[in-house]
C-alpha distance (Angstrom), angle and dihedral (degrees) to the residues before:
residue distance angle dihedral
M1 . . .
K2 3.80 . .
F3 3.79 125.9 .
E4 3.77 131.2 -150.6
Y5 3.80 120.3 -170.6
E6 3.77 142.5 -150.4
E7 3.79 114.4 -173.4
F8 3.79 121.5 -164.9
S9 3.80 126.7 -160.6
T10 3.80 94.8 -131.2
I11 3.78 139.6 24.1
E12 3.83 88.0 -119.1
E13 3.83 90.5 59.1
F14 3.81 89.0 47.9
F15 3.83 90.2 53.8
L16 3.81 91.4 46.0
Y17 3.81 91.0 53.9
L18 3.80 93.6 48.9
V19 3.80 92.0 48.8
S20 3.80 90.6 51.5
V21 3.83 94.4 52.4
A22 3.81 97.5 38.6
P23 3.78 117.9 112.9
Y24 3.80 112.8 -94.0
M25 3.81 112.5 -83.2
K26 3.80 92.9 12.7
Q27 3.78 99.3 136.4
V28 3.82 102.5 170.1
L29 3.80 120.1 52.2
P30 3.80 130.7 178.0
A31 3.80 123.6 -123.4
S32 3.79 130.4 172.2
S33 3.78 133.0 -137.2
Y34 3.79 109.4 -155.9
K35 3.80 136.5 149.0
G36 3.81 95.3 -13.6
Y37 3.80 97.0 -43.8
V38 3.79 133.3 101.2
F39 3.80 105.5 -155.7
S40 3.74 153.3 145.6
I41 3.80 123.9 -145.8
L42 3.79 115.5 -147.8
P43 3.81 128.5 -175.3
L44 3.81 113.3 -117.8
T45 3.79 90.5 -171.7
P46 3.82 102.3 44.1
V47 3.80 96.6 -175.8
S48 3.80 99.5 49.5
G49 3.80 100.8 19.1
D50 3.81 89.6 -145.3
I51 3.81 95.6 133.0
L52 3.80 120.3 48.2
M53 3.81 126.9 -173.7
M54 3.79 116.5 -145.3
I55 3.79 111.1 -158.5
Y56 3.78 109.6 -168.7
A57 3.76 153.5 152.1
R58 3.76 124.7 -156.5
G59 3.77 112.0 -108.1
S60 3.75 143.3 72.9
M61 3.78 136.3 -99.7
E62 3.76 134.5 -173.1
P63 3.82 117.4 -113.3
G64 3.78 116.7 -95.4
L65 3.77 145.0 77.9
I66 3.81 118.0 -42.6
E67 3.80 125.5 -165.5
F68 3.80 113.4 -150.1
D69 3.81 123.5 -163.1
I70 3.81 111.9 -156.3
S71 3.81 94.5 -162.2
T72 3.81 95.1 56.7
K73 3.83 96.4 26.1
K74 3.81 89.3 -133.7
Y75 3.77 132.0 129.1
K76 3.78 135.8 -161.1
T77 3.78 138.1 -179.1
V78 3.81 113.8 -100.9
T79 3.80 135.9 176.9
S80 3.81 99.0 -134.1
V81 3.80 145.0 10.8
E82 3.77 101.5 -94.1
R83 3.80 111.3 155.7
A84 3.78 132.9 52.2
D85 3.83 91.8 -153.6
K86 3.82 92.8 61.3
N87 3.77 131.8 70.4
Y88 3.77 122.6 -133.0
F89 3.77 134.0 -151.6
V90 3.77 128.0 -163.9
I91 3.79 105.6 -144.6
L92 3.79 111.7 -148.8
K93 3.78 124.3 -167.9
P94 3.81 106.8 -160.2
K95 3.77 120.3 -158.3
I96 3.82 90.9 -145.9
A97 3.82 127.2 11.5
T98 3.79 112.3 174.2
I99 3.82 96.6 -176.1
A100 3.81 89.7 49.1
D101 3.81 90.1 47.2
S102 3.81 89.8 56.1
A103 3.81 92.9 47.2
I104 3.83 93.3 46.1
K105 3.80 90.9 48.8
E106 3.82 89.7 53.8
I107 3.83 92.0 48.0
E108 3.78 93.1 49.2
N109 3.81 93.5 45.3
S110 3.81 92.0 50.2
S111 3.83 92.2 49.7
K112 3.84 89.8 55.4
N113 3.81 90.9 58.5
C-alpha cells in the first residue's frame, strides 16, 4: 500500500478541502481524530485501493457532529444536521486504526529526514 499526503496548516483548511472535493449534495462526511492528527484517508485508485491519500491537519478533536460554515471557515459542535447551507463532519476517534498507523509512521519518518 502506498500513501500520498496533503497537510493543511489548520483544521479549518482541512475541512474546507474536504468540502470542496466531496461528491455533490454529500452533506455529512467522516473524519478521524487519532494520535495528534485530524484526517481522512481517501483511495486514489478506487478499484485496487493500492494508493491512498491522507488529507490531514495536526491537532485533535473530540468525537461528535461538527457543523462547518464555508463562508466564515469556522466550525462548531452541534447535536443534529439542521441546515442545508452548512456542511457537517462526523468526528470519529478510533481506538486502533492500522491504516492510519502506517500512514502516520510514514509522515513522522519523512519529517525526521
